[in-house]
N, C-alpha and C positions, 0 to 999 in steps of 0.2 A: 163801966158799961160802951161796950163796939156800939157805934153809932157805925149804921148804912150811906156806904160812897153816892149818891148820886149826881150822875154826871153826865150835862151834856152832849150832846157830839160825840158817845162812845163807840157807836161803830166803826171804824177806825182811825188809825191816825194817835196825837196825845192822847185822846180821848179811852180808845181801844186799848191803850199800853197801861193810864188809868185803873180802866178794870183787870184787868188781868194781875195787876201789881197790890191791889186790894186785895186779890183774892188771896194771893200767896200768901197777905199778912194777914188774913182770918180777918179778912170781913165781907159783908155780905155786898151786894151790887145793885144799883136801880139804875139802868144807862135808856137815856132818847139819840131817839135818829128821826133826820127827815127822807133821807130817798133810797138809804143802805137798808135795808131788812136779814138782806143776804150776808152783810157785815156786822150787824149787830146781834147775828142769831149763832156765828161762831165765834164771837167774842159772851156770849151766854152759856156757852157747850165749855169754852176753858173754864170760866168761873166755876162751874158748873163741875166739870172734873179734876179742880182745886177744892171742892172739897165745899165750897159757899153757896148762897142760892143767887140768882141773878135774875131779876124780871125787865123785862121790856118794854118801852113804851112811844109810841112813835109820837112827833111835837116837833112840827115848825118853831119854832121863836118867833120866829116874827108876825109869826099870830099870837096875841095875846090868847085871845078863848081856850086857844094848845094849850099854854102853859097854865092857867087856870085847869084843868083837865084833868094835863100829865100829875101838877101835884094834889087835886083833891082823889085823884086812884090811889095814894100813899093814904096805910093807917096811920089816923093823924095822932096814935102812937109809935110810929117809928123815927127812932131821934134819926136825923142825918148829918153829914158834912157835905158842902157842893163842890165839885168840880165844875167853875161855870166856862164848861167850854167850847160850845157850840159857835163856828163863825163860818165865812164865807173869804175870798178872795176873786178878784174878779181878773180879767184878761189884761196880760200888762199895760199899761195903757200911759200915756203925757195926760195935761191936765187938757190936752181939747180933746179925748176921745172919752171924760168923763162927763157922763148923761146925768141928766133928771133924774129920771130913770133907775140907770147902775147906782148915783149917789143915795137915792131914795132906799131902795132893797139893801143897799150893805150897810145903811145904818140902823134898818129896820131889824136886822141881824145881829150884829156885831155889836151892838151898842143899844137901842131900844130893850132887843129882847134880851139881852147879857141884864140889864136892870131890874126889868119884871121879872124874868128867872130868879133872881137873887134875894128880890120882893117878895115872892109867895115864897120862899126857900127862909125866907123868917120868919115870915107868916106861921107856916109850919115847925119850925124851933121853938117859935113862942107856944104855940100852940099844945104840944107834945112837953115843952115844960124844962127843956133839955138843950141847954143849947149848942150851937154844933159853930163848924169854922168853914171858911170858903174863901180859894186861893181860885180866883181870875183868871182866864187864860188871855194873858197880855199876846206883845209881842217886841221883840227887840225894835222894827220895822219906826214905833213910838219915836224912838229918838233918834233913829240914825232918817226917817222919813220915807226913806224909798223910792226916789226919785226917779221917772224914768217908765216904773216900773208899780209900783200900788198905791201911790202917796194918797189915795181913800183910805183903804185896808188902813194902812195909817194913821190914818185920821184917828177915825176909827178905836185905835190900839192906843192913842191920847187920848181919847177920851174913857176908857174904860180905864187907863192909869189914874184918873183923877179920882175915877170914879171908886176906885178900889181904897186911895187914901181920905175919902168922907165918910167911906160908908164904915172905917175902920174907923175912925173918930167915935161915929152915931153907935157902935152897939160894943162898944171896949167897956162900958160902963155893963154889959148884959154879961159880962164874959165869951164874947161872941169875938173871936178871931178873924181878918181879914189883910189876905192877902194876895197878891201878882206875882206871875213867874211869866217872863219876856224870853219868850227861847228865840236864836236867830236862827243861824242853818240847819235845818232837824230835816231828817232826812222821813219825810211823806209825804204822802200825794200830793198834797194840795202845791205841788209847782208843777207837776203837769194839770193843773186845772187853772194851772196861772196859765196855762200855756207858754211853761218853759221845762220840760221834760228833763233836760240838762240842766240847771239851773245852778243844782250842787257843784257839779262838775265844776264851771263858766268862776264860780265864787269863793269856793272854798280856802282860795290860794289867799284871801282877804281875811280869812280868819286866824291870829295868832294860834292858834292851836293848829291848824292848816289841817282842816278835817271837817266836816257836817255831825252834829249831833246829834242819836239815837231821839226816838220818839221810850223808851224806859230811860235816860238817863233825864229826862223832865218829868216823866212820870212820878220818879225819887227824889224828886224835889217838891214835886204837889204832896204826894202824900206822908215827904217831912213836916212839910209844912201846916200838914191838916193831925199831925202826931202830935203827944203832949210832949216829944221830945224839944219841939216849938212853942212849948207851953206860954213863954215868954218874949213870942212875935209875933205881932201885928202889923198893920201899914206899912209894911216891906215889899217893895217891888227888885224881886229878885230875878236877876240874868242869870241864863243859861244859855250861851250864845260865846261857850271856849274862848272869851275875851273881846270879842271888835262889841 
């Protein structure tokens, strides 16, 4: 049975690449967005042009009620896999710039939101009687630390790594696999959102492969982890970082 791919943060970047690749592989897509309906609609058109169905749901994962509403909008009998991708990054900052407000919002989206999305997805999978699989989108920052840049973001992704390991152990007996990908320097707009539009050019020389990666390269790894080609892979953190 082909499962629908449910992607949080699907309007741009890695989430959008996952949606397009899923459609190319013959899978229907449900994607959420928070603040970019135009981007979400463009991704949905690409999915439909590939001959698959696309559904768009607005969902701010910092709001538990919106997470519940998004999953309530899915037909209870629809088998799904989850790409737990929605996340934010703040402006580059050192420890002095990490205010309580910034930290609370960062963790509300990147950690609490991701855990609650996974919780809702597991409940849906159990309810429809078809085990699905989960890929959490972490970051190489979880092991690099991102000093003087995004140490709060890095800390949230460290939490996602730990959550991935525990959830994988918990769900393995039910046939649900849980893994994470840890992208490195990837060509998305997250760098501009963090106030460093030239970050890839400045740091690419530090990557052994001497280049940034693409969102499509990360998406290919994610869709592989969701596929039966990865049927014996769980509790695994996959670096997609060019060797860095």
